[in-house]
C-alpha positions in Angstrom: -28.9 -34.1 -52.3 -32.3 -35.7 -53.3 -35.2 -33.5 -52.2 -37.0 -36.2 -50.1 -33.8 -37.2 -48.4 -32.9 -33.6 -47.6 -36.4 -33.2 -46.1 -36.1 -36.3 -44.0 -32.6 -35.2 -42.8 -33.6 -31.7 -41.7 -36.8 -33.0 -40.1 -34.8 -35.4 -38.0 -32.3 -32.7 -37.0 -35.2 -30.4 -36.0 -37.0 -33.2 -34.2 -33.9 -34.2 -32.2 -33.1 -30.6 -31.3 -36.7 -30.1 -30.1 -36.7 -33.4 -28.1 -33.4 -32.5 -26.4 -34.7 -29.1 -25.2 -33.7 -26.6 -27.9 -35.6 -23.4 -28.2 -38.5 -23.1 -30.7 -36.8 -20.3 -32.7 -33.5 -22.2 -32.8 -35.2 -25.4 -34.2 -36.9 -23.4 -36.9 -33.8 -21.3 -37.9 -31.6 -24.4 -37.9 -33.9 -26.2 -40.4 -34.2 -23.2 -42.6 -30.5 -22.5 -42.8 -29.6 -26.1 -43.8 -32.3 -26.1 -46.4 -31.2 -22.8 -48.0 -27.5 -24.0 -47.9 -28.6 -27.0 -50.1 -30.4 -24.8 -52.6 -34.0 -25.1 -51.5 -36.2 -22.4 -53.1 -38.4 -21.9 -50.1 -38.9 -23.6 -46.7 -41.5 -23.3 -44.0 -41.1 -24.7 -40.5 -43.7 -24.9 -37.8 -42.5 -26.2 -34.4 -44.3 -26.5 -31.1 -43.2 -28.6 -28.0 -45.0 -31.7 -29.3 -44.8 -31.4 -33.1 -42.6 -30.2 -36.0 -43.8 -29.7 -39.6 -41.3 -29.0 -42.4 -42.3 -28.0 -46.0 -39.7 -27.4 -48.7 -40.2 -26.3 -52.3 -38.1 -26.9 -55.4 -39.6 -25.1 -58.4 -43.2 -26.3 -58.6 -42.7 -29.3 -56.3 -43.5 -29.1 -52.6 -42.7 -31.8 -50.0 -43.9 -31.9 -46.4 -42.9 -33.9 -43.4 -44.6 -34.0 -40.0 -43.2 -35.6 -36.8 -45.0 -36.0 -33.5 -42.9 -35.7 -30.3 -44.0 -38.4 -27.8 -41.4 -37.7 -25.1 -38.8 -35.1 -24.4 -36.1 -34.1 -22.0 -33.1 -31.8 -21.5 -29.8 -32.7 -23.0 -27.8 -29.5 -23.6 -24.7 -31.3 -24.8 -26.7 -32.8 -27.7 -28.3 -29.4 -28.4 -24.8 -28.0 -28.7 -23.6 -30.8 -31.0 -26.7 -30.4 -33.2 -26.0 -26.7 -33.5 -22.4 -27.4 -34.5 -23.6 -30.1 -37.0 -25.9 -27.6 -38.6 -23.0 -25.1 -39.0 -20.9 -27.9 -40.6 -23.7 -28.9 -43.0 -24.2 -25.3 -44.2 -20.4 -24.9 -44.9 -19.4 -28.3 -46.2 -22.7 -29.6 -47.7 -21.9 -33.3 -47.5 -24.0 -35.9 -49.3 -26.9 -37.7 -47.6 -24.9 -40.7 -46.3 -22.2 -38.6 -44.8 -24.8 -36.2 -43.2 -26.6 -39.2 -41.7 -23.4 -40.6 -40.3 -22.7 -37.2 -38.6 -26.2 -37.1 -37.2 -25.9 -40.6 -35.9 -22.7 -39.6 -34.0 -24.6 -36.8 -32.3 -27.6 -39.0 -31.4 -25.2 -41.6 -29.9 -23.0 -39.0 -28.1 -21.7 -39.5 -24.6 -24.1 -39.3 -21.6 -23.6 -39.7 -17.9 -24.3 -43.2 -16.4 -27.3 -43.7 -14.2 -25.4 -43.7 -10.9 -23.9 -40.3 -11.7 -27.4 -38.9 -12.6 -28.7 -40.4 -9.3 -25.9 -38.7 -7.4 -26.6 -35.4 -9.3 -30.3 -35.5 -8.3 -29.2 -36.2 -4.7 -26.7 -33.4 -4.6 -29.3 -31.0 -6.1 -31.8 -31.9 -3.4 -29.1 -31.5 -0.7 -27.8 -28.2 -1.9 -31.2 -26.6 -2.4 -32.4 -27.8 1.0 -29.5 -25.6 2.3 -30.2 -22.9 -0.2 -33.8 -22.6 1.1 -32.6 -22.1 4.7 -32.2 -25.7 6.0 -29.3 -27.2 8.0 -27.0 -30.0 7.0 -29.2 -32.5 8.7 -32.1 -31.4 6.4 -29.7 -31.6 3.4 -28.4 -35.0 4.2 -32.0 -36.3 4.5 -32.9 -34.7 1.2 -30.1 -36.5 -0.6 -31.6 -40.0 -0.7 -35.0 -38.5 -1.6 -33.4 -36.9 -4.7 -31.8 -40.2 -5.6 -35.2 -41.9 -5.2 -36.8 -39.4 -7.5 -34.4 -40.3 -10.3 -34.6 -44.0 -9.8 -38.4 -44.0 -9.7 -38.8 -41.7 -12.7 -36.2 -43.8 -14.6 -37.9 -47.1 -13.8 -41.4 -45.9 -14.6 -40.1 -44.3 -17.8 -38.8 -47.6 -18.9 -42.4 -48.9 -18.5 -43.7 -46.0 -20.6 -45.7 -44.7 -17.6 -47.7 -41.5 -18.0 -45.6 -38.5 -16.9 -48.4 -37.1 -14.7 -48.5 -40.5 -12.9 -44.7 -40.5 -12.5 -44.8 -37.0 -11.0 -47.6 -38.0 -8.5 -45.7 -41.1 -7.4 -42.4 -39.2 -7.0 -44.2 -36.4 -5.0 -45.9 -38.9 -2.7 -42.8 -40.9 -2.0 -40.8 -37.7 -1.3 -43.4 -36.6 1.2 -43.5 -40.1 2.9 -39.6 -40.1 3.1 -39.7 -36.6 4.6 -42.4 -37.6 7.1 -40.3 -40.6 8.0 -37.5 -38.2 9.1 -40.0 -36.6 11.5 -41.0 -40.0 12.9 -37.4 -41.0 13.5 -36.8 -37.6 15.2 -34.1 -36.7 12.7 -36.0 -33.7 11.4 -38.1 -31.0 13.0 -40.1 -30.0 9.9 -40.2 -31.2 6.3 -40.3 -27.9 4.5 -36.6 -27.5 3.8 -36.2 -31.2 2.9 -39.2 -31.2 0.5 -38.3 -27.9 -1.1 -34.8 -29.2 -1.9 -36.0 -32.6 -3.1 -38.8 -31.5 -5.3 -36.6 -29.0 -7.1 -35.9 -32.0 -9.2 -39.6 -32.0 -10.1 -40.9 -28.5 -10.0 -41.6 -26.9 -13.4 -40.2 -23.5 -12.6 -37.9 -23.4 -15.6 -40.6 -24.6 -17.8 -42.9 -21.8 -16.6 -40.2 -19.2 -17.2 -39.5 -20.5 -20.7 -43.3 -20.5 -21.4 -43.4 -16.8 -20.6 -40.4 -16.2 -22.8 -42.1 -18.1 -25.7 -45.2 -16.0 -25.3 -43.2 -12.7 -25.3 -41.4 -14.0 -28.4 -44.8 -14.4 -30.1 -44.6 -18.2 -30.0 -48.0 -18.2 -28.4 -49.0 -21.9 -29.0 -45.6 -23.1 -27.7 -45.9 -20.8 -24.6 -49.5 -21.9 -23.8 -48.5 -25.5 -24.2 -45.6 -25.1 -21.8 -47.8 -23.3 -19.3 -50.4 -26.1 -19.5 -47.6 -28.7 -19.0 -46.2 -26.7 -16.0 -49.6 -26.5 -14.4 -50.1 -30.2 -14.9 -46.7 -31.1 -13.4 -47.4 -28.7 -10.4 -50.8 -30.3 -9.9 -49.2 -33.8 -10.0 -46.7 -32.7 -7.3 -49.5 -31.2 -5.2 -51.6 -34.3 -5.5 -48.7 -36.6 -4.6 -47.5 -34.6 -1.6 -51.0 -33.7 -0.4 -52.0 -37.2 0.6 -49.2 -38.0 3.2 -48.9 -34.4 4.4 -52.6 -33.9 4.9 -52.2 -36.2 7.9 -49.2 -34.3 9.3 -49.9 -30.6 8.6 -47.8 -29.6 11.6 -44.7 -31.0 9.9 -44.8 -28.4 7.1 -43.1 -25.5 8.9 -41.9 -22.5 7.0 -39.0 -21.9 4.7 -37.3 -19.2 2.7 -34.0 -18.4 1.0 -31.3 -17.0 3.2 -30.0 -13.6 2.3 -26.3 -14.3 3.0 -23.6 -14.7 0.3 -23.1 -18.4 1.3 -26.2 -19.0 -0.8 -24.1 -18.0 -3.9 -21.9 -21.0 -3.3 -25.0 -23.2 -2.8 -26.4 -21.8 -6.1 -23.2 -22.6 -7.9 -23.1 -26.2 -6.6 -26.8 -26.7 -7.3 -26.4 -25.5 -10.8 -23.4 -27.8 -11.2 -25.6 -30.8 -10.2 -28.4 -29.7 -12.6 -25.7 -29.3 -15.3 -24.9 -33.0 -14.9 -28.6 -33.8 -15.1 -28.8 -31.8 -18.3 -25.7 -33.5 -19.7 -23.4 -30.4 -19.7 -19.7 -31.2 -19.9 -16.3 -29.9 -19.1 -15.9 -26.1 -19.6 -19.7 -25.6 -20.3 -20.6 -27.2 -17.0 -18.2 -25.0 -15.0 -19.3 -21.8 -16.8 -23.0 -22.7 -16.1 -22.2 -23.1 -12.4 -20.4 -19.8 -12.4 -23.4 -18.2 -14.1 -25.7 -19.6 -11.4 -23.5 -17.9 -8.8 -23.4 -14.6 -10.7 -27.2 -14.5 -11.2 -27.9 -15.1 -7.5 -25.3 -12.6 -6.4 -26.9 -10.0 -8.7 -30.2 -10.8 -7.0 -28.8 -10.4 -3.5 -27.1 -7.1 -4.4 -30.3 -5.5 -5.9 -33.4 -7.1 -4.3 -33.1 -5.0 -1.0 -33.1 -1.7 -2.9 -36.8 -2.0 -3.7 -40.0 -2.6 -1.8 -40.5 -5.8 -3.8 -38.0 -8.4 -4.9 -39.5 -8.5 -8.4 -36.9 -6.0 -9.6 -34.2 -8.1 -8.1 -35.3 -11.0 -10.2 -35.5 -8.9 -13.3 -32.0 -7.4 -12.8 -30.5 -10.9 -12.0 -32.1 -12.4 -15.1 -30.8 -9.6 -17.3 -27.2 -10.2 -15.9 -27.6 -13.9 -16.4 -28.9 -13.4 -20.0 -26.0 -11.1 -20.8 -23.5 -13.6 -19.3 -25.0 -16.4 -21.5 -24.9 -14.3 -24.6 -21.3 -13.3 -24.1 -20.0 -16.9 -23.6 -22.3 -18.2 -26.4 -20.5 -15.8 -28.8 -17.0 -16.6 -27.4 -17.4 -20.4 -27.7 -19.9 -20.4 -30.6 -22.5 -22.4 -28.7 -26.3 -21.9 -28.2 -27.2 -19.4 -25.6 -29.5 -21.9 -23.9 -26.4 -24.0 -22.9 -25.5 -21.5 -20.2 -28.9 -19.9 -19.7 -31.0 -23.0 -18.8 -28.8 -24.2 -16.0 -27.7 -20.8 -14.8 -31.2 -19.6 -14.2 -32.0 -22.5 -11.8 -31.5 -20.4 -8.6 -33.9 -17.8 -9.9 -36.8 -19.9 -11.1 -39.8 -19.8 -8.7 -39.4 -23.3 -7.3 -40.1 -22.1 -3.7 -43.2 -20.2 -4.9 -44.6 -23.3 -6.5 -43.9 -25.2 -3.3 -45.6 -22.6 -1.1 -48.6 -22.5 -3.5 -48.9 -26.3 -3.0 -48.5 -26.0 0.7 -51.3 -23.5 1.1 -53.5 -25.7 -1.0 -52.8 -28.6 1.3 -53.6 -26.7 4.5 -56.7 -25.0 3.0 -55.4 -21.4 3.0 -57.2 -20.4 -0.2 -56.4 -16.7 -0.1 -52.7 -17.3 0.4 -52.9 -20.1 -2.3 -54.1 -17.6 -4.9 -51.8 -14.8 -3.8 -48.7 -17.0 -3.8 -49.7 -18.6 -7.1 -50.1 -15.2 -8.9 -46.9 -13.9 -7.4 -45.0 -17.0 -8.7 -46.4 -16.4 -12.2 -45.3 -12.7 -11.9 -41.7 -13.8 -11.1 -41.7 -16.2 -14.0 -43.0 -13.5 -16.3 -40.4 -11.0 -15.2 -37.6 -13.5 -15.8 -39.0 -14.4 -19.2 -39.3 -10.7 -20.0 -35.7 -10.0 -19.0 -34.4 -12.9 -21.2 -36.4 -11.8 -24.3 -35.3 -8.2 -23.8 -31.6 -9.1 -23.8 -32.0 -11.6 -26.6 -33.9 -9.1 -28.8 -31.3 -6.4 -28.3 -28.4 -8.7 -29.1 -30.1 -10.0 -32.2 -31.0 -6.5 -33.4 -27.3 -5.4 -32.9 -26.0 -8.4 -34.8 -28.6 -8.0 -37.5 -27.7 -4.4 -38.0 -24.0 -5.2 -38.1 -24.6 -7.9 -40.7 -26.7 -5.5 -42.9 -23.9 -2.8 -42.6 -21.3 -5.4 -43.7 -23.4 -6.5 -46.7 -23.9 -2.9 -47.7 -20.2 -2.2 -47.6 -19.5 -5.3 -49.7 -22.0 -4.1 -52.4 -20.4 -0.7 -52.6 -18.3 -0.3 -55.8 -14.5 -0.3 -55.3 -13.0 3.0 -56.4 
């Protein structure tokens, strides 16, 4: 394949994987493996959440390509398809036109229609309202708020609206709809409804992945994700603060129930987020099962310690091992099972309470809750990186041993 065409192809593959929610290390490794399969002498890849730079060298010639990422989302089905495409390119080494055709098929792969995504956002809001201790009346009121969040973000996205502005508008409309439930005497407080609804907005998973990136020594990527998470959290707080500042008595209190029924809620909630992330068939069901397993692990261990931090760590370890096992069985990226399965553990409620204390002026509780939320995110990220590092060391050692045996002379 011609040098410049190969560079353009691998840059597009890396760019797409980054825009669909692939991990930084996966993007870089995918580009490198394809380049080496096609005979490149050396390749350097630099990826952060907003940019990818690829440089390849053939002899004394060096070519570089830079792409800026304007918008991104989470589409785990396409991450999986791109991962399979990279494996196929490394084995078959098709020409440029054929590789382009295969990439086009991935880019135009199936996605859920808008009405299904709206229902998934509504179900996620309903289930997490129950998960955080609400009743079915709270959950049913949260459902249309979740649908509204998807419709508003979709409509404003079509108009290329700023993401911070979109978050503020969605947060404000969520608070107004929750307050309307109080005025109509349907609800007694808005905490359960709001916590369930804004799980569609809170950057808990982004914050956790940021900690993971930093511990994996991708410092720039991690700091960028933290900045983005803080910006989104600020947008939610600004949007919710205006309507609720007039109705502080509506806030109430909320927390996750400790019974095993929440494991079922966790599974259904992850199932809804799996649809939002475009997971399909077997992968969707396995992710939902992983969400149940992770929350069950938390419930079984959190009460053993004086703080639930160790419960979060153990649950994240179990979920990471679960994801690694099924990733090896079905030859898919670990993130396919890990991203959705960790949803019950991410500190969404901590972010909500941090925002709540900001609204009512409890500065001490605001700082304490905010720091505790960061601590939970760091612990989950640390658990993920520990399991990932151990697995990669084991597979690397096994590969080195196999290569050593192959080089040994046959007697």
